[in-house]
Phi, psi and omega in degrees: 000132180285130180231168175301320181297315178302314182298317178299316180300328181270005173096012180284149174271078184291328179296314178294317179297315178297319180300321179287346177251035179046038179056027176264101185300317180299314179296317179301310181296326176296317180294322177297312180300318177297320179298321181291342179259007183303128181296343180293341175298310180290324177299319179298310181298315180297318180295317178296313180299326181268002179072021180270090183296321180294314178296320178295318179298314181300314180294315181296318180297318178297315179295322179305314180293312182298311184290327176294320181296324181264003173075025178276073186305319183296338174261322184298316184299308180293327179290322178296317177298314181297320179301317181291323176296318179291322178301321180278359180056040179288132179270081181234173177276113182268002185298326178297319176298312182300316179299314180297312182300311184286333174294313178294322179298317179295323177300317181288318181293338179298339181271353183287000000 
């Protein structure tokens, strides 16, 4: 079960996330869980694998907002960096970002 303590241990900004959820812990944890199931994670991976820069940007940009709002810093930071690289349409290897994002995502999902 995902808890505030688990999130803190994994580097989440729980204070900021809770503040954006009017300090309602139950609501906050519900929003975190919903964020972890966001379909944009798979859309991002598929778009990168398929070379779809526009699709990858859209998915990364959406995730950036969602993850920032709930304070999942460990996911937000690499996705925010990736979003800017995609915005600039940089032709780089995004696999390191994908590996980091999905590694952190699995750590968080292990508590569900």
